[in-house]
C-alpha positions as CSV (number, residue, x, y, z in Angstrom):
1,X,15.7,5.8,-7.5
2,X,12.6,7.9,-8.0
3,X,12.9,11.3,-6.4
4,X,9.8,13.4,-5.4
5,X,9.9,17.1,-5.5
6,X,10.2,17.2,-1.8
7,X,13.2,14.8,-1.8
8,X,14.9,16.9,-4.5
9,X,14.4,20.1,-2.4
10,X,15.7,18.2,0.7
11,X,18.8,17.1,-1.3
12,X,19.5,20.6,-2.5
13,X,19.3,21.9,1.0
14,X,21.6,19.2,2.3
15,X,24.1,19.9,-0.5
16,X,24.2,23.5,0.5
17,X,24.7,22.7,4.1
18,X,27.1,19.8,3.4
19,X,29.8,22.2,2.4
20,X,30.3,23.1,6.0
21,X,28.4,20.6,8.1
22,X,29.8,17.0,8.3
23,X,26.5,15.5,9.4
24,X,24.8,16.8,6.2
25,X,27.6,15.3,4.1
26,X,26.9,11.9,5.8
27,X,23.2,12.2,5.0
28,X,24.0,13.0,1.3
29,X,26.3,10.0,1.1
30,X,23.5,7.7,2.4
31,X,20.9,9.1,0.1
32,X,22.9,9.3,-3.2
33,X,25.7,6.8,-3.2
34,X,25.9,3.1,-2.8
35,X,28.4,2.0,-0.2
36,X,31.4,-0.2,-0.7
37,X,30.0,-3.6,0.1
38,X,31.0,-7.3,0.1
39,X,28.6,-9.6,-1.8
40,X,26.7,-11.9,0.5
41,X,24.1,-14.5,0.3
42,X,20.6,-13.7,1.4
43,X,19.9,-15.2,4.9
44,X,17.8,-18.4,4.8
45,X,14.3,-18.3,6.2
46,X,14.2,-18.5,9.9
47,X,12.4,-21.6,11.3
48,X,10.0,-20.1,13.9
49,X,10.5,-22.0,17.1
50,X,7.6,-20.2,18.8
51,X,4.7,-22.2,17.4
52,X,2.0,-24.5,18.6
53,X,1.2,-26.9,15.8
54,X,0.6,-24.9,12.7
55,X,0.0,-21.6,14.5
56,X,2.5,-18.8,15.2
57,X,2.3,-17.7,18.8
58,X,2.0,-14.1,19.8
59,X,1.9,-13.1,23.4
60,X,0.5,-9.8,24.8
61,X,1.3,-9.0,28.4
62,X,-0.1,-6.1,30.4
63,X,1.6,-4.7,33.5
64,X,3.8,-2.1,35.2
65,X,7.0,-4.0,35.8
66,X,8.9,-3.9,32.5
67,X,11.4,-6.8,33.1
68,X,8.6,-9.0,34.4
69,X,6.4,-8.2,31.3
70,X,9.2,-9.0,28.9
71,X,10.1,-12.3,30.7
72,X,6.4,-13.3,30.8
73,X,5.7,-12.5,27.2
74,X,8.7,-14.6,26.0
75,X,7.7,-17.3,28.4
76,X,4.2,-17.5,27.1
77,X,5.4,-18.3,23.6
78,X,7.8,-21.0,24.8
79,X,10.7,-19.3,26.5
80,X,14.0,-17.8,25.4
81,X,15.8,-21.2,25.5
82,X,14.0,-22.2,22.2
83,X,16.5,-19.9,20.5
84,X,19.5,-21.8,21.8
85,X,21.5,-18.6,22.5
86,X,24.3,-20.1,24.5
87,X,27.6,-19.0,22.9
88,X,25.8,-17.4,20.0
89,X,26.6,-13.9,18.7
90,X,23.4,-11.9,19.4
91,X,22.3,-8.5,18.3
92,X,19.4,-6.6,19.9
93,X,17.9,-4.1,17.4
94,X,15.6,-1.3,18.8
95,X,14.0,1.4,16.9
96,X,16.1,4.6,17.2
97,X,14.7,6.6,14.3
98,X,15.9,9.8,16.0
99,X,17.0,11.1,19.4
100,X,13.4,11.6,20.5
101,X,11.9,9.8,23.6
102,X,9.3,7.0,23.4
103,X,7.1,6.2,21.7
104,X,9.1,7.7,18.8
105,X,11.9,5.4,19.8
106,X,12.0,2.1,21.8
107,X,11.9,2.5,25.5
108,X,15.4,1.7,26.9
109,X,13.8,-0.3,29.8
110,X,12.5,-2.8,27.2
111,X,15.9,-2.9,25.5
112,X,17.6,-3.6,28.8
113,X,15.1,-6.3,29.8
114,X,15.6,-8.1,26.4
115,X,19.4,-7.8,26.6
116,X,19.5,-9.2,30.1
117,X,17.2,-12.0,29.1
118,X,19.5,-12.9,26.3
119,X,22.6,-12.7,28.5
120,X,20.9,-15.0,31.1
121,X,20.3,-17.5,28.3
122,X,24.0,-17.6,27.6
123,X,24.2,-15.3,24.5
124,X,27.8,-14.1,24.0
125,X,28.8,-11.6,22.7
126,X,25.8,-9.3,22.8
127,X,25.5,-6.1,20.8
128,X,22.8,-3.4,20.7
129,X,22.5,-1.3,17.6
130,X,20.5,0.6,15.0
131,X,20.8,3.2,12.3
132,X,18.6,6.3,12.5
133,X,16.6,7.7,9.7
134,X,18.8,9.5,7.1
135,X,17.6,12.9,8.1
136,X,18.5,12.1,11.8
137,X,22.1,10.9,11.2
138,X,24.5,10.3,12.7
139,X,23.0,7.6,14.8
140,X,25.4,7.6,17.7
141,X,24.2,10.8,19.3
142,X,20.6,9.5,19.0
143,X,21.6,6.2,20.7
144,X,23.1,8.3,23.5
145,X,20.3,10.7,23.8
146,X,17.6,8.0,24.0
147,X,19.4,6.1,26.8
148,X,20.1,3.1,24.6
149,X,23.9,3.7,24.8
150,X,23.8,3.7,28.6
151,X,21.8,0.5,28.6
152,X,24.3,-1.2,26.3
153,X,27.2,-0.2,28.6
154,X,25.4,-1.3,31.8
155,X,24.5,-4.8,30.4
156,X,28.0,-5.4,29.0
157,X,26.9,-5.1,25.3
158,X,28.7,-3.5,22.4
159,X,27.0,-0.4,21.1
160,X,26.7,-0.3,17.3
161,X,25.8,2.6,15.0
162,X,25.3,0.8,11.7
163,X,26.1,4.0,9.7
164,X,29.6,3.8,11.1
165,X,30.2,0.2,10.0
166,X,30.7,-2.0,7.0
167,X,28.0,-3.2,4.6
168,X,27.2,-6.4,2.6
169,X,25.3,-6.5,-0.7
170,X,22.4,-8.9,-0.8
171,X,20.6,-9.8,-4.1
172,X,16.9,-10.5,-3.9
173,X,15.4,-12.2,-7.0
174,X,12.0,-12.5,-5.3
175,X,11.7,-8.8,-4.7
176,X,10.0,-6.4,-7.2
177,X,11.5,-3.2,-5.9
178,X,14.4,-3.9,-3.4
179,X,16.3,-6.3,-5.7
180,X,19.7,-5.3,-4.3
181,X,19.9,-4.4,-0.6
182,X,22.9,-3.1,1.4
183,X,22.7,-4.6,4.9
184,X,24.8,-3.6,7.9
185,X,27.5,-6.3,8.1
186,X,27.0,-6.5,11.9
187,X,23.3,-7.5,11.3
188,X,24.2,-10.0,8.5
189,X,26.8,-11.7,10.7
190,X,24.7,-11.9,13.9
191,X,23.9,-15.5,14.8
192,X,20.7,-14.4,16.5
193,X,18.9,-11.1,15.8
194,X,16.3,-9.9,18.3
195,X,14.1,-7.1,17.0
196,X,12.7,-4.7,19.6
197,X,10.3,-2.4,17.7
198,X,7.6,0.0,18.9
199,X,4.0,0.3,17.9
200,X,3.0,3.4,16.0
201,X,1.2,4.8,13.0
202,X,3.3,6.0,10.1
203,X,2.3,8.7,7.6
204,X,4.0,6.9,4.7
205,X,3.9,3.2,5.7
206,X,0.5,3.3,7.5
207,X,2.0,1.6,10.6
208,X,5.4,0.7,12.1
209,X,6.2,-2.4,14.1
210,X,8.0,-5.7,13.4
211,X,8.4,-5.5,9.6
212,X,9.2,-1.8,9.6
213,X,11.9,-2.1,12.2
214,X,14.1,-3.9,9.6
215,X,14.5,-0.6,7.8
216,X,17.1,0.5,10.4
217,X,19.3,-2.4,9.3
218,X,19.8,-1.2,5.7
219,X,21.7,1.6,3.9
220,X,20.1,4.9,3.0
221,X,19.9,3.8,-0.7
222,X,17.4,1.2,0.4
223,X,15.1,3.3,2.6
224,X,11.5,2.9,1.3
225,X,11.3,6.6,0.2
226,X,14.0,5.9,-2.3
227,X,11.7,3.7,-4.4
228,X,8.8,6.2,-4.7
229,X,5.8,6.8,-2.6
230,X,3.6,4.0,-4.0
231,X,6.3,1.4,-3.2
232,X,6.7,2.4,0.5
233,X,4.7,-0.5,2.0
234,X,5.8,-3.3,-0.3
235,X,9.4,-2.3,0.1
236,X,9.2,-2.5,3.9
237,X,8.1,-6.1,3.5
238,X,10.8,-6.9,0.8
239,X,13.6,-5.7,3.1
240,X,12.7,-8.6,5.4
241,X,14.0,-11.0,2.8
242,X,17.5,-9.6,3.5
243,X,17.1,-9.2,7.3
244,X,15.4,-12.0,9.2
245,X,15.1,-11.6,13.0
246,X,14.7,-14.7,15.2
247,X,12.5,-13.0,17.9
248,X,10.4,-9.9,18.2
249,X,9.8,-8.3,21.5
250,X,7.6,-5.2,21.1
251,X,7.6,-2.2,23.3
252,X,3.9,-1.3,23.7
253,X,4.3,0.7,26.9
254,X,3.2,3.8,24.9
255,X,1.8,3.5,21.4
256,X,1.7,6.3,18.9
257,X,-1.9,6.1,17.6
258,X,-1.9,8.9,15.0
259,X,0.7,10.8,13.0
260,X,4.1,9.2,13.1
261,X,6.9,8.2,12.8
262,X,8.5,11.3,14.2
263,X,5.7,12.6,16.3
264,X,2.0,12.1,16.9
265,X,-0.7,11.4,19.5
266,X,0.4,8.7,22.0
267,X,-1.5,6.7,24.5
268,X,-0.2,4.6,27.4
269,X,-1.0,1.0,26.6
270,X,1.3,-0.7,29.1
271,X,1.8,-3.9,27.1
272,X,4.7,-6.0,25.7
273,X,4.3,-8.4,22.7
274,X,6.5,-11.3,21.8
275,X,6.6,-13.6,18.8
276,X,8.8,-15.3,16.3
277,X,6.6,-14.3,13.4
278,X,6.8,-10.7,12.0
279,X,3.5,-10.9,10.2
280,X,1.6,-12.3,13.1
281,X,3.2,-9.7,15.4
282,X,2.2,-6.8,13.1
283,X,-1.3,-8.2,12.8
284,X,-1.7,-7.9,16.6
285,X,0.0,-4.5,16.7
286,X,-2.5,-3.3,14.0
287,X,-5.3,-4.7,16.1
288,X,-4.1,-2.5,19.0
289,X,-3.9,0.6,16.7
290,X,-7.4,-0.1,15.3
291,X,-8.7,-0.3,18.9
292,X,-7.4,3.2,19.5
293,X,-9.4,4.4,16.4
294,X,-7.4,7.6,15.9
295,X,-5.9,7.0,12.4
296,X,-7.7,6.4,9.2
297,X,-4.5,4.8,7.9
298,X,-5.3,1.8,10.1
299,X,-9.0,2.0,10.7
300,X,-9.8,2.4,7.0
301,X,-8.5,-1.1,6.1
302,X,-8.7,-4.6,7.6
303,X,-5.6,-6.0,9.2
304,X,-5.0,-8.4,6.4
305,X,-5.7,-5.8,3.8
306,X,-2.7,-3.6,4.8
307,X,-0.2,-3.5,2.0
308,X,2.8,-4.3,4.2
309,X,1.0,-7.4,5.4
310,X,-0.2,-8.4,2.0
311,X,3.3,-8.2,0.5
312,X,4.8,-10.0,3.4
313,X,2.2,-12.8,3.1
314,X,3.0,-13.1,-0.6
315,X,6.7,-13.4,0.1
316,X,6.1,-16.1,2.7
317,X,7.5,-14.1,5.6
318,X,5.0,-15.4,8.2
319,X,1.4,-16.0,9.0
320,X,-0.9,-16.1,5.9
321,X,-4.1,-15.2,7.7
322,X,-5.9,-15.5,11.0
323,X,-5.9,-19.3,10.9
324,X,-2.1,-19.2,11.3
325,X,-2.1,-17.1,14.5
326,X,-2.7,-17.9,18.2
327,X,-2.8,-15.0,20.6
328,X,-1.9,-15.6,24.3
329,X,-2.4,-13.0,26.9
330,X,-1.7,-12.3,30.6
331,X,-2.3,-9.4,32.9
332,X,0.4,-9.0,35.6
333,X,-1.5,-6.4,37.6
334,X,-5.0,-7.8,37.3
335,X,-6.7,-4.5,38.0
336,X,-7.3,-3.0,34.5
337,X,-10.5,-4.2,32.9
338,X,-9.5,-2.2,29.9
339,X,-6.9,-4.8,29.0
340,X,-9.5,-7.5,28.5
341,X,-11.5,-5.2,26.4
342,X,-8.3,-4.4,24.3
343,X,-7.5,-8.1,23.8
344,X,-11.0,-8.9,22.7
345,X,-10.9,-6.0,20.2
346,X,-7.5,-7.2,18.9
347,X,-8.9,-10.7,18.4
348,X,-11.9,-9.4,16.4
349,X,-9.6,-7.2,14.2
350,X,-7.2,-10.0,13.5
351,X,-10.0,-12.5,12.9
352,X,-9.3,-14.7,15.9
353,X,-12.0,-16.3,18.1
354,X,-12.9,-14.2,21.2
C-alpha cells in the first residue's frame, strides 16, 4: 500500500484518537489490517439481460414521481422480470458514503422504489446495505441518518452495514493493482445485486456512478486511495471484477456537478437511469455531467477517454464504445423542454446519434 503524506498524517491522528474513541480504532483496522476472510472464487461475468441485439440498453426518465420514474426506467430496458428474481436472495446497494443528505448519498425514495420493485417481482429475502467511506465509519449511524435504515424496515428488508459483517477473499489475476480483494460476504453471496448509485463528480476519481458504487462493497484495504493517487481510476474499474451487479438504477434526482464526493455544487436534474451495463451507465452519467459543464475533470476529456471507462473497457466489463450503447428516454411530466436538450447533449457526448 502506497501512503501519501496526507494519509500518513491522517493515520497518525486516528492512532492518537483511537486510544479513546472506538470509531477511530475501527477506521484504523480498516486502513491498516487485512480482515479474516474465507477464500472465494471471483464471480462469473453477468450476462446482461437488458440488451437489444448487440447494444446495451440505458434508460433515462424525467419526472417528479420517484416510484413511477424507477418503474418506467426499468420497464424501458425490458422490465424487472428479466432478472428472474422470484425466490432469489437480493441485495440493494445504495451509495451511503457518509451520513450527509443527497446528492452526497442516494436518495432514500429511490432505494425504496427499487426495493419495492424487487419485492413485487418475488425477490426473497431482500437486504439493503453499504459500507461508508473509511473516514465516515461506522456505517450504521450513516444508514440511519440518511433514512436508508427506515426504508429497509418499512419495505421488510434486512439492513446490512458491511463493516459489521464477514469478508471473503477474491483473487483477481486480470487486475494490475487490486489483485486480492476483500469483499463483503453478504455481497458475494447475494443471488442478485442491484446497485443504486448517484451521479456526481469526484476529486480523485473524476466522477462517481455505477463503477464507483462498487467501492462500498470492499474492505478498507481495497479502497482506491490505498493503491496511490495515480491508480485511483483504474482500481475503481478493477474492483468490478470482484463485485458484479445485475442491475443499475441510478438516482439522478439531484446531481453533484462539481467537487465531490463529500460536498460540491448540485443541480436538480430530476432523472432516473436504468441499465444492466455499468460502462454504458457511466457513459450516460458522464454525458449528463458534461452537459452541466461545471467540472474540468469531466469536461476536459471525452466520455470514452476517462480512465475509469478505459480500464473497464479493457477488462470487458461492459460496452466498448458508442456502438454498443442504445439510449432510451421518456418524460413523465412532459413540460420541461430542458430534458430534451439534456438528452440530445448526452447523446452527442457519448457518441450516439441524435
